[in-house]
C-alpha positions in Angstrom: 0.0 0.0 0.0 1.3 3.4 -0.9 2.1 5.8 1.8 0.4 9.2 2.1 3.6 11.0 1.4 3.9 9.5 -2.1 0.3 10.3 -3.1 -0.4 13.1 -5.4 -3.9 14.2 -4.4 -6.6 15.0 -6.9 -7.8 18.6 -7.1 -11.3 17.6 -6.2 -11.3 18.6 -2.6 -9.1 19.4 0.5 -11.1 17.6 3.2 -8.9 14.5 3.2 -5.8 16.7 3.6 -6.6 17.2 7.3 -5.8 13.6 8.1 -2.2 14.2 6.9 -1.7 17.3 9.1 0.2 16.4 12.2 2.1 19.6 13.0 -0.8 21.9 13.7 -1.1 23.6 17.1 -4.2 23.2 19.2 -5.6 26.6 18.1 -5.0 25.7 14.4 -6.5 22.3 14.8 -9.6 23.8 16.5 -9.9 26.3 13.6 -9.6 23.5 11.1 -12.5 21.6 12.8 -14.7 24.7 12.7 -13.8 25.1 9.0 -14.6 21.5 8.2 -17.9 21.7 10.0 -18.9 24.8 8.1 -17.9 23.5 4.7 -19.7 20.2 5.2 -22.9 22.2 5.1 -22.1 25.1 2.7 -20.2 23.3 0.0 -22.8 20.5 -0.6 -25.6 23.1 -0.9 -23.6 25.1 -3.4 -22.7 22.0 -5.4 -26.4 20.9 -5.2 -27.6 24.3 -6.6 -25.0 24.1 -9.4 -26.3 20.6 -10.3 -29.9 21.7 -10.3 -29.5 24.9 -12.3 -26.9 23.3 -14.6 -29.2 20.4 -15.4 -32.2 22.6 -16.1 -30.3 25.2 -18.0 -28.5 22.9 -20.3 -31.6 20.7 -20.9 -33.4 23.9 -21.9 -30.5 24.9 -24.2 -30.5 21.5 -25.9 -34.3 21.8 -26.4 -34.0 25.3 -27.8 -31.3 24.2 -30.3 -33.1 21.1 -31.4 -36.5 22.9 -31.8 -34.9 25.9 -33.6 -35.3 24.2 -37.0 -35.3 27.4 -39.1 -31.5 27.8 -38.5 -29.1 25.7 -40.5 -25.8 27.1 -39.4 -23.1 24.9 -37.9 -22.9 27.1 -34.8 -26.2 25.5 -33.7 -24.5 22.1 -33.5 -21.5 23.5 -31.7 -23.7 25.1 -29.0 -25.6 21.8 -28.8 -22.4 19.8 -28.1 -21.2 22.4 -25.6 -24.5 22.1 -23.7 -24.2 18.2 -23.8 -20.7 18.3 -22.3 -21.8 20.7 -19.6 -24.9 18.6 -18.9 -22.8 15.4 -18.5 -20.5 17.3 -16.1 -23.2 18.4 -13.8 -24.9 15.0 -13.9 -21.9 12.7 -13.3 -19.2 14.8 -11.8 -20.5 17.7 -9.6 -22.9 15.7 -7.4 -20.0 13.3 -6.5 -17.9 16.3 -5.4 -20.4 17.0 -2.6 -19.6 13.7 -1.0 -16.1 14.6 0.2 -17.1 17.6 2.4 -19.7 15.5 4.2 -18.1 12.1 4.5 -14.4 13.1 4.2 -13.7 9.8 2.3 -14.5 8.1 -0.9 -17.4 5.6 -0.5 -17.9 4.4 -4.1 -15.0 2.0 -4.6 -12.0 1.9 -7.0 -13.9 1.3 -10.2 -16.2 4.3 -9.9 -13.2 6.4 -8.8 -11.5 5.6 -12.2 -14.7 6.1 -14.2 -15.6 9.4 -12.4 -12.1 10.8 -12.9 -12.2 9.8 -16.6 -15.6 11.4 -17.1 -14.6 14.6 -15.4 -11.6 15.1 -17.8 -13.6 14.0 -20.8 -16.3 16.6 -20.1 -13.7 19.3 -19.3 -11.6 18.8 -22.5 -14.8 18.5 -24.6 -16.0 21.9 -23.3 -12.7 23.5 -23.7 -12.0 22.4 -27.3 -15.6 22.9 -28.4 -15.2 26.5 -27.5 -12.0 26.5 -29.6 -14.1 25.1 -32.5 -16.8 27.7 -31.9 -14.1 30.4 -32.0 -12.6 29.1 -35.2 -16.1 29.1 -36.7 -16.5 32.7 -35.7 -13.1 33.6 -37.1 -14.0 32.1 -40.5 -17.5 33.7 -40.6 -16.2 37.2 -39.6 -12.7 37.5 -41.2 -13.1 35.2 -44.3 -16.8 35.4 -45.3 -16.2 34.3 -48.9 -14.4 31.1 -47.8 -17.0 30.6 -45.1 -19.6 29.7 -47.7 -17.5 26.6 -48.6 -16.0 25.9 -45.1 -18.9 26.4 -42.8 -21.0 23.6 -44.0 -23.0 21.1 -41.9 -20.9 18.2 -43.2 -17.6 19.9 -42.1 -19.2 20.7 -38.7 -20.2 17.0 -38.2 -16.7 15.9 -39.1 -15.0 18.4 -36.7 -17.3 17.5 -33.8 -17.0 13.7 -34.3 -13.2 14.0 -34.6 -13.1 16.1 -31.4 -15.2 13.7 -29.4 -13.1 10.7 -30.6 -9.8 12.4 -29.6 -11.2 13.5 -26.2 -12.7 10.1 -25.4 -9.5 8.2 -26.4 -7.0 10.8 -25.3 -8.3 10.7 -21.7 -8.1 7.0 -21.3 -4.9 7.2 -19.3 -6.8 8.8 -16.4 -8.6 5.4 -15.9 -5.3 3.9 -15.0 -3.6 6.7 -13.0 -6.8 7.3 -10.9 -7.2 5.0 -8.0 -8.8 4.4 -4.6 -6.1 4.4 -1.9 -5.9 4.3 1.9 -4.8 7.6 3.2 -3.6 6.0 6.4 -2.2 2.5 5.6 -2.0 1.7 9.4 -5.8 1.4 9.5 -7.7 -0.7 7.1 -11.0 1.1 7.2 -13.5 2.3 4.5 -13.4 5.8 6.2 -9.7 6.1 5.2 -10.2 5.6 1.5 -9.9 8.5 -1.0 -10.0 8.8 -4.8 -6.7 10.2 -6.1 -4.7 10.8 -9.2 -1.2 9.4 -9.0 1.3 10.8 -11.5 4.7 9.1 -11.9 6.3 12.5 -12.4 4.3 15.2 -10.7 6.0 18.2 -12.1 6.2 17.1 -15.8 2.7 15.7 -15.8 1.2 18.8 -14.1 2.9 21.2 -16.5 1.8 19.1 -19.6 -1.8 18.9 -18.3 -1.9 22.7 -17.6 -0.5 23.4 -21.1 -2.9 21.2 -23.0 -5.9 21.7 -20.7 -5.7 25.5 -20.4 -2.7 27.5 -21.7 -2.5 26.3 -25.3 -6.2 26.7 -26.0 -6.2 30.1 -24.4 -3.2 31.2 -26.6 -5.0 30.0 -29.7 -8.2 31.8 -28.7 -6.3 35.0 -28.1 -4.7 34.8 -31.5 -8.1 34.2 -33.2 -9.9 37.0 -31.4 -6.9 39.3 -31.9 -7.5 39.0 -35.7 -11.3 39.4 -35.2 -10.7 42.5 -33.1 -9.3 44.3 -36.1 -12.6 43.8 -37.9 -14.5 45.2 -34.9 -12.1 48.2 -34.6 -12.0 49.1 -38.3 -15.7 48.6 -38.8 -15.0 47.7 -42.4 -16.4 44.7 -44.3 -13.8 42.1 -45.2 -12.5 42.1 -48.7 -15.0 40.8 -51.3 -18.0 41.6 -49.2 -20.5 44.0 -50.9 -22.8 46.5 -49.2 -25.7 44.0 -49.3 -23.8 41.8 -46.8 -23.5 44.5 -44.1 -26.5 43.1 -42.2 -25.0 39.7 -42.3 -21.7 41.1 -41.0 -23.5 42.8 -38.2 -25.3 39.6 -37.2 -21.9 37.8 -37.3 -20.4 40.4 -35.0 -23.3 40.0 -32.5 -22.7 36.2 -32.4 -19.0 36.7 -32.1 -19.5 39.1 -29.1 -21.6 36.4 -27.4 -18.9 33.8 -28.1 -16.3 36.1 -26.7 -18.3 36.5 -23.6 -18.8 32.7 -23.2 -15.1 32.0 -23.7 -14.1 34.8 -21.3 -16.3 33.5 -18.6 -14.9 30.0 -19.1 -11.4 31.2 -18.9 -12.1 33.3 -15.7 -14.0 30.4 -14.0 -11.3 27.8 -14.6 -8.2 29.9 -14.3 -7.9 29.8 -10.4 -8.4 26.1 -10.2 -5.9 25.4 -13.0 -3.3 27.6 -11.3 -3.8 25.9 -8.0 -3.5 22.5 -9.5 -0.3 23.4 -11.2 1.1 25.0 -8.0 0.2 22.1 -5.7 1.6 19.4 -8.1 4.8 21.3 -8.8 5.5 22.5 -5.3 4.8 19.1 -3.8 3.9 20.7 -0.5 1.1 19.6 1.8 -1.3 22.5 2.6 -3.7 22.1 5.5 -4.5 25.7 6.5 -7.9 27.2 6.5 -6.7 29.9 4.1 -5.6 27.4 1.5 -8.8 25.3 2.0 -11.0 28.4 1.5 -9.2 29.3 -1.7 -9.4 25.8 -3.1 -13.1 25.4 -2.3 -13.8 28.9 -3.8 -11.8 27.9 -7.0 -13.7 24.6 -7.3 -17.1 26.3 -6.9 -16.2 28.9 -9.5 -15.0 26.2 -12.0 -18.0 24.0 -11.5 -20.3 27.0 -11.8 -19.2 27.5 -15.4 -21.3 24.4 -16.3 -24.5 26.3 -15.6 -23.6 29.8 -16.7 -23.8 29.5 -20.5 -27.6 29.2 -20.6 -27.8 32.3 -18.4 -25.6 34.2 -20.8 -27.7 33.0 -23.8 -30.9 34.2 -22.0 -29.6 37.6 -21.2 -27.8 38.2 -24.4 -30.2 37.0 -27.1 -33.8 37.8 -27.7 -34.4 34.6 -29.7 -33.2 32.4 -26.9 -35.5 34.1 -24.4 -38.5 33.7 -26.6 -37.7 30.0 -27.3 -37.4 29.4 -23.5 -40.8 31.1 -23.0 -42.4 28.9 -25.7 -41.0 25.7 -24.2 -42.0 26.6 -20.7 -45.5 27.7 -21.7 -45.8 24.8 -24.2 -46.6 27.1 -27.0 -46.0 26.3 -30.7 -44.2 28.6 -33.0 -46.6 30.3 -35.4 -45.3 30.4 -39.0 -46.4 33.3 -41.2 -48.9 32.8 -44.1 -47.6 33.3 -47.6 -48.5 36.5 -49.4 -48.9 38.5 -46.2 -46.7 41.6 -46.1 -46.8 41.9 -42.4 -45.9 38.3 -42.0 -43.0 38.7 -44.4 -41.7 41.6 -42.2 -42.1 39.4 -39.1 -40.2 36.6 -40.9 -37.4 39.0 -41.8 -37.3 40.2 -38.2 -37.2 36.6 -36.9 -34.4 35.7 -39.3 -32.4 38.7 -38.1 -32.8 37.8 -34.5 -32.2 34.1 -35.0 -28.8 34.9 -36.5 -27.9 36.7 -33.2 -27.9 33.3 -31.5 -26.9 30.6 -33.9 -25.6 32.0 -37.3 
């Protein structure tokens, strides 16, 4: 059995760190007990709310995208897959996170430990790189509108998404083998001593590689793409080859791009603290069992998990079409299609077409 000193703990929680702290004073130990007692109530409530709102929000997003048949753009399918990845995360990953602050040990066994860790990283990488695909799609639509006619097709969108899911599903298989259930205190063979951990052979190299591929490299790519798109926003000029009749289309593309920038920015902000803490703890190889570090880690985890339920809120506040679709779904109302030959209905159809492009062009 591996000793606690050789274990590289998962970033899931800090509650099992307390068992490895043996050098605390009585005052520090008493402060830790109060902190553990407080977080055992607050953290499960927060994770529970994230699960509920994330589930409802992403289910509604999936319903809106599937029922929005008038739109044929590939952004629709990218948004759909992003919602599916977030939905899987709040269903299979976040609820399990609430167990540690309450029980302070892993009760589900070694097999589910490996599956849970694998699903967690699959959902995260899927969300991260779907956002990259959405940004590439926005870049082509805004900066290269002529090429976009040939490149932004439904077939190309399917190929990109299928390839992405295959790479993510296969690429994260190693987590099944490096995640394991271990006894945090080998001297006592009890269920209450078991925790689910990730055990890297080389902590520093593995942590740096994971940080680069899971966060830094995608962020660099996104910054480059949006740097080019920013020129279009600042100049206010149509890209070469685009005539005056395409100005409305360009304006719609800009609106969608702004929404995507907002979604990407929120994702980057939500996950940055946890990614930095993961890198620091793995590279420094220090055991942290202070209330300050525990508070920072819990806050970083809550912020990261919260991202899975934020996107539907952003869609709701940012786009008129999404709000109306939500209302129709909740009120069980059917969409009314305009009759042919009606001038007013044609105007309404044009208005609907314009607003629809503000969500899924």
